[in-house]
C-alpha positions in Angstrom: -62.1 -25.5 -137.7 -65.1 -26.9 -139.5 -66.1 -24.8 -142.5 -69.3 -24.3 -144.8 -69.7 -23.7 -148.6 -72.5 -21.4 -149.3 -74.1 -21.1 -152.8 -74.7 -17.5 -153.5 -76.1 -15.8 -156.6 -73.8 -13.4 -158.7 -75.5 -10.2 -157.7 -75.6 -10.9 -154.0 -71.7 -12.1 -154.5 -71.1 -8.5 -155.8 -72.9 -6.9 -153.0 -70.9 -8.9 -150.4 -67.6 -8.0 -152.1 -68.6 -4.3 -152.1 -69.3 -4.6 -148.3 -73.0 -3.4 -148.8 -74.4 -6.8 -147.9 -73.2 -7.9 -144.3 -75.5 -10.7 -143.5 -76.7 -13.8 -145.4 -80.4 -15.0 -144.7 -81.0 -18.7 -144.6 -83.5 -21.1 -143.5 -81.1 -23.3 -141.6 -77.8 -23.1 -139.8 -75.0 -25.4 -139.3 -74.7 -27.5 -136.2 -71.4 -25.8 -135.2 -70.6 -23.1 -132.9 -69.7 -19.5 -134.2 -67.1 -18.5 -135.3 -66.7 -20.6 -138.3 -65.4 -20.0 -142.0 -67.8 -19.9 -144.9 -66.7 -20.2 -148.5 -68.5 -18.2 -151.1 -69.7 -20.3 -154.1 -70.9 -17.9 -156.8 -73.6 -19.8 -158.7 -73.8 -20.0 -162.5 -75.8 -17.5 -164.2 -79.1 -19.0 -165.7 -79.9 -16.3 -168.1 -80.4 -17.9 -171.5 -79.2 -14.8 -173.3 -78.8 -11.2 -173.3 -80.5 -9.0 -176.0 -78.6 -5.7 -176.8 -81.0 -2.9 -177.9 -80.1 0.8 -178.4 -81.5 2.0 -175.0 -80.4 -0.9 -172.8 -79.3 -4.6 -172.7 -82.2 -6.8 -171.6 -81.9 -10.2 -169.7 -84.2 -12.9 -171.2 -84.9 -16.3 -169.5 -87.7 -18.6 -170.7 -88.8 -15.8 -173.1 -89.4 -13.3 -170.2 -87.7 -9.9 -169.9 -86.0 -9.7 -166.5 -84.9 -6.0 -166.8 -81.8 -4.3 -167.4 -78.7 -6.2 -167.3 -76.0 -4.8 -165.0 -72.6 -4.6 -166.9 -70.7 -3.5 -164.0 -71.0 -6.7 -162.0 -67.5 -8.2 -161.2 -68.9 -11.8 -160.7 -70.1 -13.0 -164.1 -68.6 -15.1 -166.5 -65.3 -16.4 -165.3 -66.2 -16.3 -161.7 -69.7 -18.0 -162.0 -69.4 -21.7 -160.8 -66.4 -21.1 -158.5 -65.5 -20.3 -155.0 -64.8 -16.4 -155.1 -64.0 -15.7 -151.4 -64.5 -16.6 -147.6 -65.8 -14.9 -144.5 -66.0 -15.8 -140.9 -69.5 -16.1 -139.7 -69.1 -14.6 -136.3 -72.7 -14.8 -135.2 -76.0 -16.2 -136.2 -79.3 -14.7 -135.1 -82.6 -16.6 -135.4 -85.7 -14.6 -136.5 -89.3 -15.5 -136.4 -90.6 -13.1 -139.1 -94.3 -13.4 -138.2 -93.6 -10.8 -135.5 -92.3 -8.3 -138.0 -89.3 -7.7 -140.2 -86.5 -5.7 -138.5 -85.5 -2.9 -140.7 -81.7 -3.6 -140.4 -82.5 -7.1 -142.1 -83.6 -5.3 -145.1 -80.6 -3.0 -145.3 -78.1 -5.4 -144.2 -79.1 -8.3 -146.2 -79.9 -6.3 -149.4 -83.3 -8.0 -149.8 -86.8 -6.5 -149.9 -89.2 -7.1 -146.9 -91.5 -8.7 -149.7 -88.9 -11.2 -150.6 -88.0 -12.1 -147.0 -91.7 -12.7 -146.4 -91.9 -15.0 -149.5 -88.7 -16.8 -148.4 -90.0 -17.4 -144.8 -93.2 -18.7 -146.0 -95.1 -15.6 -145.1 -93.5 -15.7 -141.7 -94.2 -19.4 -140.9 -90.6 -20.5 -141.2 -87.8 -19.3 -139.0 -84.8 -17.4 -140.6 -81.3 -17.5 -139.5 -79.2 -14.3 -140.3 -75.5 -15.3 -140.7 -73.3 -12.2 -140.0 -70.4 -11.8 -142.4 -66.9 -10.7 -141.0 -63.4 -10.7 -142.1 -64.4 -11.0 -145.7 -61.6 -12.1 -148.1 -62.3 -12.1 -151.9 -59.8 -14.2 -153.8 -57.7 -12.9 -156.5 -58.0 -16.2 -158.3 -61.4 -18.0 -157.7 -61.1 -21.6 -156.5 -62.7 -24.8 -158.0 -65.2 -27.1 -156.3 -62.5 -29.7 -156.6 -60.3 -27.8 -154.2 -62.7 -28.9 -151.3 -64.1 -32.1 -149.9 -66.4 -33.6 -147.3 -65.5 -35.9 -144.6 -68.1 -38.3 -143.8 -70.3 -41.1 -145.0 -72.2 -41.1 -148.1 -74.6 -43.8 -149.7 -74.8 -44.1 -153.5 -77.5 -46.2 -154.9 -76.1 -48.1 -157.8 -79.4 -49.9 -158.6 -82.6 -51.3 -156.8 -80.7 -54.0 -154.9 -77.3 -52.5 -154.3 -76.2 -49.3 -152.4 -72.5 -48.5 -152.0 -71.2 -46.8 -148.9 -68.2 -44.5 -149.1 -66.6 -43.5 -145.9 -63.9 -40.7 -145.4 -63.0 -37.9 -147.9 -65.8 -37.3 -150.3 -65.1 -35.0 -153.4 -67.4 -32.3 -154.0 -68.6 -32.4 -157.6 -71.6 -30.2 -157.5 -72.4 -27.0 -155.4 -74.9 -27.3 -152.4 -78.5 -26.3 -152.9 -78.0 -23.8 -150.0 -74.9 -24.9 -148.0 -72.8 -27.9 -146.9 -70.0 -28.6 -144.5 -66.4 -28.8 -146.4 -62.7 -28.7 -145.8 -60.1 -27.3 -148.1 -57.6 -29.5 -149.8 -54.2 -28.5 -149.0 -52.3 -27.0 -152.0 -48.9 -28.3 -153.0 
């Protein structure tokens, strides 16, 4: 079965793990039929630092206060930058938001209507809603090196030379949104 690796922010990983977030909203979809397996890559936290004050802990990034830090999050620190689980995407629904945002999309996606509008370019871009089923959170997160891509990749060495690699290509960095992957067999 062809699989997909999804990059997801830690706060949304937590919502998925808790069963509150049951869909993932994306601007594209794989060219494979459902059902297919999705691996969840928990992105690295980009907060520069946390400032502890008597009343609360503040998240500071680029000198701006982004509000109260949630100490209850499971996916922080050791889980960030790793594959924390998997699910089966058993259905993908295409939405054209310009005709209105379905209420269930806000609830199931744990995302505000305002954020959906912004993400969809004010309703101009189609959105694909990936349904999450058969969720499995790993006891021990996996590394990117546990996965690979099969295919062809061109690497530019200099202006005159491009190297073409075919076959098994190691994954050294997470995808911007998602990519096709295969899991390496463990020995």
